[in-house]
Kinemage of the C-alpha trace (Angstrom):
@kinemage 1
@onewidth
@group {chain A} dominant
@subgroup {mainchain}
@vectorlist {calphas} color= white
{ca met a 1} P -30.305 9.475 33.132
{ca ser a 2} L -26.778 10.060 32.600
{ca ser a 3} L -26.001 13.905 30.321
{ca met a 4} L -24.742 12.896 26.975
{ca asn a 5} L -21.720 14.734 25.786
{ca ile a 6} L -20.721 15.038 22.038
{ca thr a 7} L -17.876 16.522 20.765
{ca ser a 8} L -17.087 18.061 17.295
{ca asp a 9} L -13.861 15.981 17.311
{ca glu a 10} L -16.249 12.872 17.704
{ca val a 11} L -18.815 13.897 14.737
{ca asn a 12} L -15.953 15.341 12.154
{ca leu a 13} L -14.358 11.327 12.949
{ca leu a 14} L -17.512 9.632 12.190
{ca ile a 15} L -17.989 11.890 8.923
{ca tyr a 16} L -13.995 11.024 8.089
{ca lys a 17} L -14.969 7.265 8.345
{ca tyr a 18} L -18.246 7.356 6.585
{ca leu a 19} L -16.290 9.121 3.180
{ca gln a 20} L -13.589 6.063 3.416
{ca glu a 21} L -16.321 4.201 3.158
{ca ser a 22} L -17.433 6.873 -0.001
{ca gly a 23} L -20.049 5.301 -2.371
{ca lys a 24} L -21.042 2.149 0.222
{ca thr a 25} L -24.679 0.743 -0.393
{ca thr a 26} L -26.521 3.309 2.209
{ca gln a 27} L -27.238 0.544 5.067
{ca gln a 28} L -31.642 0.113 5.061
{ca thr a 29} L -33.774 -0.427 7.763
{ca asn a 30} L -37.397 -1.025 8.641
{ca pro a 31} L -38.689 2.466 9.575
{ca his a 32} L -41.347 0.680 11.979
{ca ser a 33} L -38.208 -1.778 13.531
{ca his a 34} L -38.091 -0.647 17.420
{ca ser a 35} L -34.115 -0.058 18.572
{ca pro a 36} L -32.946 0.772 21.869
{ca ile a 37} L -33.899 5.050 21.977
{ca leu a 38} L -31.197 7.229 22.394
{ca asp a 39} L -31.316 9.973 25.253
{ca ile a 40} L -30.594 12.787 22.753
{ca asn a 41} L -32.881 15.976 22.492
{ca asn a 42} L -34.144 17.256 19.198
{ca thr a 43} L -31.684 20.065 19.486
{ca ile a 44} L -28.575 17.830 19.286
{ca ile a 45} L -30.352 15.710 16.521
{ca phe a 46} L -30.991 18.574 14.004
{ca phe a 47} L -27.595 19.852 14.916
{ca phe a 48} L -25.858 16.726 13.668
{ca phe a 49} L -27.839 16.285 10.586
{ca phe a 50} L -27.051 20.048 9.471
{ca phe a 51} L -23.843 19.620 10.420
{ca phe a 52} L -23.345 15.909 8.513
{ca phe a 53} L -25.338 17.300 4.959
{ca phe a 54} L -23.280 20.313 5.031
{ca phe a 55} L -19.853 19.165 4.836
{ca phe a 56} L -21.020 15.837 2.832
{ca phe a 57} L -22.448 17.638 0.199
{ca phe a 58} L -19.750 20.055 -0.113
{ca phe a 59} L -17.126 17.111 0.325
{ca ala a 60} L -18.537 14.953 -1.800
{ca thr a 61} L -19.345 17.158 -4.676
{ca thr a 62} L -16.266 19.193 -4.576
{ca lys a 63} L -13.478 16.882 -4.357
{ca gly a 64} L -15.631 13.089 -4.462
{ca phe a 65} L -15.883 10.563 -2.325
{ca gly a 66} L -12.678 8.832 -3.713
{ca his a 67} L -10.586 11.822 -2.325
{ca ser a 68} L -12.927 13.776 -0.135
{ca ala a 69} L -11.830 11.664 3.214
{ca phe a 70} L -8.191 13.425 2.901
{ca thr a 71} L -9.117 16.565 2.570
{ca phe a 72} L -11.958 16.217 5.494
{ca tyr a 73} L -9.482 14.949 7.797
{ca asn a 74} L -6.937 17.278 7.396
{ca glu a 75} L -9.477 20.765 7.117
{ca cys a 76} L -11.427 20.039 9.906
{ca asn a 77} L -8.461 19.059 11.970
{ca val a 78} L -9.460 15.581 12.186
{ca ala a 79} L -5.754 14.780 12.258
{ca lys a 80} L -4.330 17.166 14.825
{ca ser a 81} L -7.128 15.650 17.544
{ca asp a 82} L -6.328 13.029 20.122
{ca ile a 83} L -9.062 10.981 18.995
{ca thr a 84} L -7.603 9.316 15.918
{ca gln a 85} L -6.187 6.988 18.051
{ca tyr a 86} L -9.909 5.444 17.955
{ca asn a 87} L -10.087 5.300 14.566
{ca asn a 88} L -9.816 1.639 13.929
{ca glu a 89} L -11.921 0.923 17.201
{ca ile a 90} L -15.437 2.435 15.266
{ca pro a 91} L -17.585 -0.075 13.554
{ca his a 92} L -18.118 -0.094 10.143
{ca gly a 93} L -20.849 1.920 8.780
{ca ser a 94} L -21.120 3.678 12.712
{ca leu a 95} L -22.810 7.098 10.782
{ca ile a 96} L -25.353 5.392 9.233
{ca ser a 97} L -26.258 3.595 12.124
{ca val a 98} L -26.412 6.798 14.238
{ca leu a 99} L -28.605 8.399 11.704
{ca gln a 100} L -30.954 5.637 11.310
{ca lys a 101} L -31.297 5.747 15.643
{ca gly a 102} L -31.699 9.471 15.277
{ca leu a 103} L -34.667 8.529 12.752
{ca gln a 104} L -36.065 5.884 15.527
{ca tyr a 105} L -36.018 8.452 18.140
{ca ile a 106} L -37.517 11.175 15.975
{ca glu a 107} L -40.452 8.563 14.459
{ca val a 108} L -41.441 7.281 18.245
{ca glu a 109} L -41.309 11.173 19.133
{ca thr a 110} L -43.988 12.241 16.920
{ca his a 111} L -46.285 9.584 16.816
{ca leu a 112} L -46.168 9.176 20.809
{ca gln a 113} L -49.366 9.850 22.502
{ca asp a 114} L -50.146 11.515 25.836
{ca asp a 115} L -51.448 8.137 27.282
{ca gly a 116} L -48.598 5.998 26.489
{ca ser a 117} L -49.900 4.601 23.071
{ca glu a 118} L -48.337 4.638 19.803
{ca leu a 119} L -49.831 6.148 16.536
{ca asn a 120} L -50.103 3.063 13.516
{ca cys a 121} L -48.418 5.055 10.809
{ca ser a 122} L -47.631 3.048 7.796
{ca glu a 123} L -45.717 6.055 6.114
{ca pro a 124} L -42.026 5.920 6.907
{ca phe a 125} L -39.473 8.585 7.987
{ca ser a 126} L -36.646 10.659 6.060
{ca leu a 127} L -33.616 12.715 6.412
{ca ile a 128} L -34.616 14.892 4.135
{ca his a 129} L -38.897 15.250 3.180
{ca lys a 130} L -41.242 16.310 5.740
{ca his a 131} L -43.299 13.958 7.339
{ca val a 132} L -46.809 13.584 6.879
{ca cys a 133} L -48.980 10.840 9.018
{ca asn a 134} L -50.795 8.019 7.399
{ca ile a 135} L -52.958 6.180 10.107
{ca lys a 136} L -54.279 3.254 9.709
{ca lys a 137} L -57.735 3.155 11.510
{ca lys a 138} L -60.013 0.530 11.732
{ca ser a 139} L -63.618 0.805 9.502
{ca ser a 140} L -66.539 0.122 11.617
{ca ser a 141} L -68.582 -0.074 8.486
{ca ser a 142} L -66.582 -2.959 7.657
{ca ser a 143} L -67.460 -4.819 10.785
{ca thr a 144} L -70.916 -3.970 10.162
{ca asn a 145} L -70.383 -4.959 6.559
{ca ala a 146} L -69.101 -8.513 7.920
{ca ser a 147} L -71.338 -9.076 10.527
{ca ser a 148} L -74.596 -8.811 7.985
{ca ala a 149} L -72.851 -11.287 5.797
{ca thr a 150} L -72.597 -13.860 8.490
{ca thr a 151} L -76.076 -13.352 9.102
{ca ala a 152} L -76.920 -13.865 5.616
{ca ser a 153} L -75.430 -17.161 4.799
{ca thr a 154} L -76.951 -18.523 7.701
{ca thr a 155} L -79.902 -17.856 6.104
{ca ser a 156} L -79.156 -18.917 2.828
{ca ser a 157} L -80.754 -21.581 1.196
{ca ser a 158} L -79.138 -25.240 1.581
{ca ser a 159} L -78.753 -25.578 -1.975
{ca lys a 160} L -76.074 -22.663 -2.093
{ca glu a 161} L -74.623 -24.408 1.589
{ca thr a 162} L -73.756 -27.469 -0.214
{ca ser a 163} L -72.264 -25.518 -3.153
{ca lys a 164} L -69.982 -23.437 -1.295
{ca asn a 165} L -68.790 -26.332 0.652
{ca ala a 166} L -68.254 -28.028 -2.537
{ca ser a 167} L -66.599 -24.782 -3.639
{ca lys a 168} L -64.525 -24.569 -0.368
{ca glu a 169} L -63.513 -28.258 -0.723
{ca lys a 170} L -62.091 -27.361 -3.893
{ca ser a 171} L -60.338 -24.895 -2.550
{ca lys a 172} L -58.784 -26.638 0.086
{ca lys a 173} L -57.443 -28.944 -2.168
{ca glu a 174} L -55.819 -26.121 -4.808
{ca lys a 175} L -53.864 -24.715 -1.467
{ca glu a 176} L -52.807 -28.182 -0.268
{ca ile a 177} L -51.236 -28.765 -4.079
{ca asp a 178} L -50.014 -25.184 -4.283
{ca arg a 179} L -48.114 -25.584 -0.686
{ca asp a 180} L -46.888 -29.194 -2.149
{ca val a 181} L -45.381 -27.163 -5.150
{ca lys a 182} L -43.816 -23.736 -2.560
{ca met a 183} L -42.219 -26.967 -0.142
{ca lys a 184} L -40.856 -28.467 -3.135
{ca asp a 185} L -39.333 -25.465 -4.742
{ca arg a 186} L -38.055 -24.859 -1.073
{ca asp a 187} L -36.244 -27.993 -0.988
{ca lys a 188} L -34.708 -27.107 -4.335
{ca glu a 189} L -33.432 -23.645 -3.244
{ca ser a 190} L -31.918 -24.879 -0.420
{ca lys a 191} L -30.072 -27.827 -1.805
{ca lys a 192} L -28.895 -25.305 -4.098
{ca lys a 193} L -27.623 -22.809 -1.363
{ca asp a 194} L -26.431 -26.088 -0.042
{ca lys a 195} L -24.642 -26.612 -2.903
{ca asp a 196} L -23.235 -23.026 -3.895
{ca gln a 197} L -22.026 -23.031 -0.049
{ca thr a 198} L -19.713 -26.146 -0.774
{ca met a 199} L -18.231 -24.844 -3.369
{ca thr a 200} L -17.780 -21.526 -2.013
{ca asn a 201} L -15.943 -23.514 0.952
{ca ser a 202} L -13.727 -25.611 -1.435
{ca met a 203} L -12.663 -22.040 -2.885
{ca glu a 204} L -11.700 -20.403 0.069
{ca ile a 205} L -7.697 -19.896 0.283
{ca pro a 206} L -7.069 -21.682 3.723
{ca asp a 207} L -5.273 -20.301 6.364
{ca ser a 208} L -2.431 -21.755 5.688
{ca leu a 209} L -1.199 -20.196 2.370
{ca val a 210} L -1.693 -16.724 4.058
{ca thr a 211} L 0.516 -14.528 5.920
{ca thr a 212} L -0.471 -11.744 7.853
{ca leu a 213} L 2.174 -8.513 7.898
{ca thr a 214} L 2.046 -6.732 11.022
{ca gly a 215} L 3.993 -3.199 11.779
{ca his a 216} L 1.734 -0.582 10.511
{ca asn a 217} L -0.552 1.190 13.194
{ca asn a 218} L -3.277 2.644 10.725
{ca glu a 219} L -4.805 2.000 7.308
{ca val a 220} L -2.444 0.243 4.816
{ca phe a 221} L -3.472 2.181 1.633
{ca ile a 222} L -1.235 1.279 -0.851
{ca cys a 223} L 0.995 -2.313 -1.658
{ca ser a 224} L 3.432 -3.018 -4.832
{ca trp a 225} L 5.823 -6.034 -5.673
{ca asn a 226} L 9.483 -4.945 -6.507
{ca pro a 227} L 9.500 -6.547 -10.151
{ca val a 228} L 12.333 -8.418 -10.084
{ca asn a 229} L 12.696 -9.312 -6.124
{ca ser a 230} L 10.329 -10.768 -3.427
{ca leu a 231} L 10.586 -7.274 -1.930
{ca leu a 232} L 7.051 -5.995 -0.992
{ca ala a 233} L 6.386 -1.962 -0.418
{ca ser a 234} L 3.064 -0.746 0.808
{ca gly a 235} L 2.511 2.763 2.135
{ca ser a 236} L 0.036 3.609 5.772
{ca gly a 237} L -1.674 6.511 7.223
{ca asp a 238} L 0.828 6.358 10.075
{ca ser a 239} L 3.454 8.337 8.254
{ca thr a 240} L 5.379 4.894 6.928
{ca ala a 241} L 5.907 3.255 4.052
{ca arg a 242} L 7.499 -0.067 4.790
{ca ile a 243} L 9.653 -3.134 2.419
{ca trp a 244} L 9.114 -6.312 3.276
{ca asn a 245} L 11.686 -8.935 2.893
{ca leu a 246} L 10.094 -11.987 1.667
{ca pro a 247} L 10.789 -15.278 0.798
{ca asn a 248} L 12.409 -15.813 -3.134
{ca glu a 249} L 10.879 -19.153 -3.315
{ca gly a 250} L 8.507 -21.371 -1.987
{ca leu a 251} L 5.252 -20.507 0.544
{ca val a 252} L 5.862 -17.543 2.175
{ca ser a 253} L 3.646 -19.257 4.730
{ca ala a 254} L 6.060 -21.997 5.426
{ca ser a 255} L 8.822 -19.345 6.774
{ca lys a 256} L 9.660 -19.363 10.528
{ca gly a 257} L 9.346 -16.422 12.501
{ca gln a 258} L 8.244 -12.823 11.813
{ca ile a 259} L 9.132 -11.254 8.255
{ca ser a 260} L 11.223 -8.374 8.814
{ca ser a 261} L 10.774 -5.080 7.262
{ca leu a 262} L 12.364 -1.943 6.540
{ca val a 263} L 10.418 1.073 7.835
{ca leu a 264} L 10.789 4.602 5.510
{ca asn a 265} L 9.506 7.147 7.756
{ca his a 266} L 7.782 10.212 6.257
{ca phe a 267} L 7.512 12.691 9.368
{ca asn a 268} L 7.706 16.484 8.301
{ca asp a 269} L 9.419 18.424 11.225
{ca asn a 270} L 7.795 21.547 9.879
{ca ser a 271} L 4.486 20.040 10.050
{ca leu a 272} L 1.996 20.005 13.199
{ca glu a 273} L 0.146 16.890 11.826
{ca lys a 274} L -0.326 13.765 13.723
{ca ser a 275} L 0.655 11.495 10.989
{ca ile a 276} L 0.813 11.866 7.288
{ca asp a 277} L -0.586 9.338 5.047
{ca val a 278} L 1.560 7.451 2.242
{ca thr a 279} L -0.738 7.931 -0.668
{ca thr a 280} L 1.204 6.410 -3.638
{ca leu a 281} L 4.323 5.064 -4.399
{ca asp a 282} L 6.161 2.941 -7.248
{ca trp a 283} L 9.251 0.905 -8.168
{ca asn a 284} L 11.088 1.833 -10.919
{ca phe a 285} L 11.611 -0.257 -13.630
{ca asp a 286} L 14.871 -2.747 -12.297
{ca gly a 287} L 13.983 -2.252 -8.427
{ca ser a 288} L 16.537 -0.878 -7.115
{ca leu a 289} L 14.493 2.421 -6.574
{ca leu a 290} L 11.344 3.160 -4.505
{ca ala a 291} L 9.347 6.413 -4.927
{ca thr a 292} L 6.584 7.753 -2.412
{ca gly a 293} L 4.416 10.428 -2.118
{ca ser a 294} L 2.251 11.668 0.535
{ca tyr a 295} L 0.113 14.093 2.017
{ca asp a 296} L 2.228 16.490 3.274
{ca gly a 297} L 3.192 17.192 -0.675
{ca leu a 298} L 6.673 15.630 -0.639
{ca ala a 299} L 7.665 13.005 -2.991
{ca arg a 300} L 10.605 11.037 -1.626
{ca val a 301} L 12.903 8.616 -3.108
{ca trp a 302} L 14.395 5.796 -1.815
{ca asn a 303} L 17.211 2.966 -2.860
{ca ser a 304} L 15.933 -1.011 -1.908
{ca lys a 305} L 17.830 -0.934 1.604
{ca gly a 306} L 15.216 1.533 2.453
{ca glu a 307} L 17.609 4.560 2.540
{ca leu a 308} L 16.576 7.900 1.889
{ca leu a 309} L 17.775 9.825 -1.327
{ca tyr a 310} L 16.279 12.417 -2.263
{ca val a 311} L 13.049 14.355 -1.037
{ca leu a 312} L 11.068 16.342 -3.747
{ca ser a 313} L 9.404 19.280 -2.650
{ca gln a 314} L 8.017 21.479 -5.043
{ca his a 315} L 4.225 20.537 -4.391
{ca gln a 316} L 1.978 22.754 -2.681
{ca ala a 317} L -0.946 20.103 -2.015
{ca pro a 318} L -0.883 16.250 -1.436
{ca ile a 319} L -0.117 14.053 -4.396
{ca phe a 320} L -1.957 11.250 -5.349
{ca ser a 321} L -0.242 9.974 -8.213
{ca leu a 322} L 3.826 9.032 -8.531
{ca lys a 323} L 5.152 6.942 -11.558
{ca trp a 324} L 8.504 6.305 -12.972
{ca asn a 325} L 8.670 6.292 -16.989
{ca lys a 326} L 9.937 2.853 -18.617
{ca asn a 327} L 13.213 3.765 -18.535
{ca gly a 328} L 13.596 4.924 -14.963
{ca asp a 329} L 15.030 8.362 -15.296
{ca tyr a 330} L 11.868 10.159 -15.062
{ca leu a 331} L 10.032 10.916 -12.084
{ca leu a 332} L 6.394 12.290 -12.718
{ca ser a 333} L 3.912 13.517 -9.814
{ca gly a 334} L 0.670 14.546 -9.742
{ca ser a 335} L -0.891 16.417 -7.211
{ca val a 336} L -4.019 18.262 -5.703
{ca asp a 337} L -2.190 21.423 -6.655
{ca lys a 338} L -3.505 20.785 -9.854
{ca arg a 339} L 0.260 20.271 -11.179
{ca ser a 340} L 2.183 17.858 -12.618
{ca ile a 341} L 6.062 17.869 -12.555
{ca val a 342} L 8.341 15.530 -14.605
{ca trp a 343} L 11.955 15.075 -12.125
{ca asp a 344} L 15.505 14.067 -13.090
{ca phe a 345} L 15.755 11.589 -9.891
{ca arg a 346} L 19.611 11.450 -10.248
{ca thr a 347} L 19.773 15.091 -9.603
{ca gly a 348} L 16.544 16.057 -7.524
{ca ser a 349} L 15.868 18.251 -9.723
{ca ile a 350} L 12.784 19.440 -12.096
{ca val a 351} L 12.707 18.909 -15.643
{ca gln a 352} L 9.108 20.498 -16.296
{ca gln a 353} L 6.266 21.741 -14.355
{ca phe a 354} L 2.599 21.466 -16.207
{ca glu a 355} L 0.125 23.458 -15.032
{ca phe a 356} L -2.912 22.810 -17.502
{ca his a 357} L -5.356 21.351 -15.219
{ca thr a 358} L -8.012 23.949 -13.276
{ca ala a 359} L -8.468 21.257 -10.405
{ca pro a 360} L -6.674 19.046 -8.830
{ca thr a 361} L -4.940 16.316 -10.716
{ca leu a 362} L -5.707 12.921 -9.292
{ca asp a 363} L -3.719 10.469 -11.742
{ca ile a 364} L -1.096 10.591 -14.578
{ca asp a 365} L 0.054 7.797 -16.551
{ca trp a 366} L 3.366 7.632 -18.887
{ca arg a 367} L 2.405 6.999 -22.708
{ca ser a 368} L 6.325 6.496 -23.160
{ca asn a 369} L 9.478 7.915 -22.017
{ca thr a 370} L 8.634 11.641 -22.530
{ca gln a 371} L 4.740 11.774 -23.076
{ca phe a 372} L 2.069 11.105 -20.801
{ca ala a 373} L -1.318 11.766 -19.771
{ca ser a 374} L -2.803 13.077 -16.526
{ca cys a 375} L -6.649 13.794 -15.466
{ca ser a 376} L -8.530 15.440 -13.009
{ca thr a 377} L -11.703 16.754 -10.725
{ca asp a 378} L -12.039 19.437 -13.963
{ca lys a 379} L -13.300 16.291 -15.921
{ca met a 380} L -10.291 16.768 -18.436
{ca ile a 381} L -7.750 14.569 -19.959
{ca tyr a 382} L -4.482 15.966 -21.568
{ca leu a 383} L -1.611 14.546 -23.509
{ca cys a 384} L 1.375 16.352 -22.665
{ca glu a 385} L 5.463 15.604 -23.709
{ca ile a 386} L 8.332 16.806 -21.937
{ca gly a 387} L 10.127 20.033 -23.969
{ca lys a 388} L 6.618 20.957 -25.216
{ca thr a 389} L 4.349 24.139 -23.626
{ca lys a 390} L 0.775 23.297 -24.252
{ca pro a 391} L -0.645 19.909 -24.309
{ca ile a 392} L -0.563 17.578 -27.787
{ca lys a 393} L -3.986 16.265 -27.218
{ca thr a 394} L -7.118 16.730 -25.441
{ca phe a 395} L -9.437 13.868 -24.222
{ca gln a 396} L -13.159 15.621 -23.367
{ca gly a 397} L -16.069 13.820 -22.479
{ca his a 398} L -16.965 12.743 -19.134
{ca gly a 399} L -19.483 14.681 -16.692
{ca asp a 400} L -18.149 14.457 -13.845
{ca glu a 401} L -13.918 14.284 -11.712
{ca ile a 402} L -12.128 11.484 -13.350
{ca asn a 403} L -10.771 9.273 -10.547
{ca ala a 404} L -7.871 6.755 -13.139
{ca ile a 405} L -6.486 6.873 -16.329
{ca lys a 406} L -4.416 4.160 -17.775
{ca trp a 407} L -2.656 3.403 -21.022
{ca asp a 408} L -2.213 0.018 -22.901
{ca ser a 409} L 0.836 -1.648 -23.437
{ca ser a 410} L 1.109 -0.560 -27.077
{ca gly a 411} L 0.625 3.207 -25.548
{ca thr a 412} L -1.442 3.623 -28.327
{ca leu a 413} L -5.562 2.991 -26.334
{ca leu a 414} L -6.294 5.192 -22.874
{ca ala a 415} L -8.515 4.269 -20.930
{ca ser a 416} L -10.425 6.120 -18.439
{ca cys a 417} L -13.016 6.420 -15.316
{ca ser a 418} L -14.791 8.304 -13.898
{ca asp a 419} L -17.786 9.388 -11.229
{ca asp a 420} L -20.033 10.013 -14.187
{ca lys a 421} L -20.270 6.128 -13.557
{ca thr a 422} L -18.978 5.548 -17.153
{ca ala a 423} L -15.087 4.102 -18.558
{ca lys a 424} L -14.221 5.174 -21.631
{ca ile a 425} L -11.119 4.136 -24.055
{ca trp a 426} L -9.436 7.094 -26.178
{ca ser a 427} L -7.261 6.827 -29.889
{ca val a 428} L -4.999 8.972 -30.124
{ca lys a 429} L -6.254 8.796 -33.808
{ca ser a 430} L -9.669 10.415 -32.645
{ca asp a 431} L -10.746 13.630 -30.997
{ca ser a 432} L -13.918 11.240 -29.110
{ca tyr a 433} L -13.894 8.525 -27.077
{ca leu a 434} L -14.255 5.137 -28.659
{ca his a 435} L -16.510 3.222 -26.279
{ca asn a 436} L -18.623 4.428 -23.703
{ca leu a 437} L -18.690 1.943 -20.739
{ca glu a 438} L -21.359 2.021 -18.451
{ca his a 439} L -21.642 0.856 -14.761
{ca lys a 440} L -24.699 1.889 -11.822
{ca lys a 441} L -22.191 3.976 -9.724
{ca glu a 442} L -18.881 5.608 -9.781
{ca ile a 443} L -15.832 3.349 -11.449
{ca tyr a 444} L -13.190 3.855 -9.093
{ca thr a 445} L -10.362 2.342 -10.859
{ca ile a 446} L -9.512 0.737 -14.077
{ca lys a 447} L -6.740 -1.853 -15.128
{ca trp a 448} L -5.749 -3.370 -18.662
{ca ser a 449} L -4.497 -6.999 -18.831
{ca pro a 450} L -0.799 -7.665 -19.802
{ca thr a 451} L -2.013 -9.162 -23.320
{ca gly a 452} L -2.139 -7.917 -26.661
{ca pro a 453} L 0.291 -5.919 -28.914
{ca gly a 454} L 3.417 -4.797 -26.836
{ca ser a 455} L 2.995 -6.633 -24.093
{ca gln a 456} L 4.500 -10.344 -22.602
{ca asn a 457} L 1.431 -12.077 -24.012
{ca pro a 458} L 0.919 -10.633 -27.334
{ca asn a 459} L -1.693 -13.389 -28.469
{ca lys a 460} L -3.692 -12.939 -26.055
{ca asn a 461} L -6.790 -11.004 -26.422
{ca leu a 462} L -6.760 -7.460 -24.623
{ca val a 463} L -8.982 -6.666 -21.675
{ca leu a 464} L -10.599 -3.865 -19.679
{ca ala a 465} L -11.269 -4.241 -16.531
{ca ser a 466} L -13.179 -1.708 -14.621
{ca ala a 467} L -14.401 -1.502 -10.686
{ca ser a 468} L -16.970 -0.002 -9.719
{ca phe a 469} L -19.112 1.342 -6.096
{ca asp a 470} L -22.026 -0.844 -7.582
{ca thr a 471} L -19.842 -3.788 -5.962
{ca thr a 472} L -19.604 -5.011 -9.620
{ca val a 473} L -16.159 -5.409 -11.700
{ca lys a 474} L -16.492 -5.491 -15.453
{ca leu a 475} L -14.307 -7.114 -18.268
{ca trp a 476} L -14.780 -5.270 -21.230
{ca asp a 477} L -14.160 -6.772 -25.098
{ca val a 478} L -11.718 -3.489 -26.310
{ca glu a 479} L -12.579 -3.903 -30.140
{ca thr a 480} L -16.657 -3.881 -29.446
{ca gly a 481} L -16.857 -2.305 -26.342
{ca ser a 482} L -19.270 -5.708 -24.872
{ca cys a 483} L -19.458 -6.280 -21.716
{ca leu a 484} L -17.886 -10.113 -21.740
{ca asn a 485} L -18.378 -10.482 -17.737
{ca ser a 486} L -19.821 -8.825 -14.769
{ca leu a 487} L -18.256 -10.067 -11.495
{ca thr a 488} L -21.046 -9.826 -8.964
{ca lys a 489} L -20.127 -11.108 -5.638
{ca his a 490} L -18.811 -8.661 -3.596
{ca met a 491} L -20.887 -6.897 -1.445
{ca asp a 492} L -19.500 -3.207 -1.100
{ca pro a 493} L -17.382 -0.825 -3.136
{ca val a 494} L -14.368 -2.295 -5.071
{ca tyr a 495} L -11.707 -0.742 -4.943
{ca thr a 496} L -8.685 -2.481 -6.405
{ca val a 497} L -8.132 -5.026 -9.476
{ca ser a 498} L -5.002 -6.927 -10.338
{ca phe a 499} L -4.793 -8.834 -13.045
{ca ser a 500} L -2.158 -12.362 -13.212
{ca pro a 501} L 1.262 -11.609 -14.994
{ca asn a 502} L -0.314 -14.045 -17.465
{ca gly a 503} L -3.613 -12.416 -17.978
{ca glu a 504} L -5.418 -15.602 -17.455
{ca tyr a 505} L -7.192 -14.348 -13.739
{ca ile a 506} L -8.170 -10.968 -12.082
{ca ala a 507} L -7.975 -10.335 -8.622
{ca ser a 508} L -10.525 -7.683 -6.592
{ca gly a 509} L -10.369 -6.488 -3.313
{ca ser a 510} L -13.791 -4.540 -1.516
{ca phe a 511} L -14.516 -3.267 1.442
{ca asp a 512} L -16.688 -6.288 2.280
{ca lys a 513} L -13.198 -7.383 2.824
{ca his a 514} L -13.352 -10.126 0.466
{ca leu a 515} L -11.052 -10.614 -1.973
{ca tyr a 516} L -11.831 -13.014 -4.876
{ca ile a 517} L -10.032 -14.286 -8.012
{ca trp a 518} L -11.916 -15.023 -10.956
{ca ser a 519} L -10.928 -16.553 -14.389
{ca val a 520} L -10.886 -13.650 -16.816
{ca lys a 521} L -11.484 -16.544 -19.812
{ca asp a 522} L -15.554 -17.231 -18.356
{ca gly a 523} L -15.808 -14.736 -15.275
{ca ser a 524} L -16.254 -17.929 -12.744
{ca leu a 525} L -14.826 -17.578 -9.284
{ca val a 526} L -11.704 -19.518 -8.881
{ca lys a 527} L -10.563 -18.409 -5.291
{ca ser a 528} L -11.918 -16.610 -2.480
{ca phe a 529} L -10.261 -15.005 1.147
{ca lys a 530} L -11.793 -12.804 3.649
{ca gly a 531} L -9.734 -10.771 5.712
{ca ser a 532} L -10.418 -8.922 8.790
{ca gly a 533} L -10.548 -5.237 7.311
{ca gly a 534} L -11.374 -3.225 4.303
{ca ile a 535} L -9.690 -4.215 1.162
{ca phe a 536} L -8.252 -0.784 -0.505
{ca glu a 537} L -5.142 -2.590 -2.707
{ca val a 538} L -4.276 -6.017 -4.293
{ca cys a 539} L -1.235 -6.773 -6.400
{ca trp a 540} L -0.024 -9.870 -7.542
{ca asn a 541} L 4.096 -10.478 -8.142
{ca asn a 542} L 5.818 -11.081 -11.130
{ca thr a 543} L 5.769 -14.858 -11.083
{ca gly a 544} L 2.260 -14.875 -10.035
{ca asp a 545} L 2.650 -17.415 -7.331
{ca lys a 546} L 1.961 -14.752 -4.649
{ca leu a 547} L -0.427 -11.850 -4.144
{ca ala a 548} L -0.405 -9.538 -1.627
{ca ala a 549} L -3.622 -7.202 -0.447
{ca ser a 550} L -3.791 -3.909 1.961
{ca phe a 551} L -6.123 -3.758 4.523
{ca ser a 552} L -8.126 -0.779 6.835
{ca asn a 553} L -7.093 -2.802 9.746
{ca ser a 554} L -3.437 -1.900 9.335
{ca thr a 555} L -2.237 -5.443 7.839
{ca val a 556} L -1.127 -7.009 4.569
{ca ser a 557} L -1.642 -10.144 4.041
{ca val a 558} L 0.397 -12.568 1.403
{ca ile a 559} L -0.960 -15.393 -0.459
{ca asp a 560} L 0.597 -18.132 -1.313
{ca ile a 561} L -1.342 -19.110 -4.760
{ca arg a 562} L -2.000 -22.201 -6.734
{ca leu a 563} L -3.671 -22.153 -9.598
């Protein structure tokens, strides 16, 4: 039998892939089902389990599922290893699969007897708990009792026999009736499934309306439409961002030839890393400038022609959030180094640094041209203002790291979401949250509908959407805090949601590779599309006739929408 060679780089890469799938529902298996047994000894299994759980709990608890993959990738030197070339070849859920097979090997080894037989144990194995066998044995007394009962039956009186036969006949008829009822129920269920499948097929977006943009050679984490034209920006783990030049009118899918793109390189000559993740990007209000933030801690400003204008280099750690203010004269960045920095893009100089958080800053959002909010893994939200050295307001109430924050169009309500499984709505007029909105697992992102006061659709009700690792998207009534609709078709964590410009539809993307478009009014499914990789980001263009999605398989899809 061939020997087995397991390297630390291979183990690290599997853990990195698992953390990218953070919050996914763990694959389940029958503990007594049989799979091919791995040729691996107990020492290797113990080392693998210990190694995985030590790093898993350290990173997941200190940095959170949503961001631990980035940290692990670099701190465990996966980024510097040649093994990264196999990243996209690793099947989804590989780490869990290996752990399951390891458990199955231990199960067989534990129950295998000297004579080659296997104990019939009904107690499942666990990664954590000590296994105590629960052996099923045949009872000799029950066999004796069965024999006695048979003897007694043959010697019973004819009257009892007649009664028993009548009882059996009655029982037989009841079973037949029950069988008929079950068959009818199955027929109804089968017809319902066929009907649902037919409806689903009619909702499927045809390939003729989908254009796949290729060019990146690693996962595409983010995409964003230019606010005034048909340029689409994307950011990837391949150390590049791209600006795709799409047709201004008509179907993208009808265009002939490959869609061209401008490549924005993010290579750092002073870094030993082979690749630098582009983690965030944002267009300014008139679409003339694109800002990108990356894992090397640098913010870069480009024009729409792909020319690099400034490199902003004050941060000492990865940048996870980057946004222009409404006037487009200030750029705000939030970093793992705990700081938020306001930059003057015209000179590339720092306007002001804000160092209020005690842990990594995960998201920032402008309230006005001079005020913004920031959130962190320290569970705090600070409202800051340019020119002031202390927060003008503090929002406190989450029990775990805060993943995202968003102001509504009027700047009066702030939404936040956290790994504590809640989203909260805050008001600048109150010290406590107005509504506490709950999911069953961590909430990765939130979005306000482009409706209500201060929006382009002021006569439509304001709605908040939250996307969670519990595989659902929920739409919330802002006035009452009640759930309007729960969108439940996804099978894996939902990483992204985006409202259409008119606020009538919402798109959701998940690591189950599905993009769904829902009606905001009644929560019904309108359209669906299955890609070939997990979805990190979805976004509508400004006219609402195109939808873009970025995937884990290095591609970007542009869908022509006709609703």
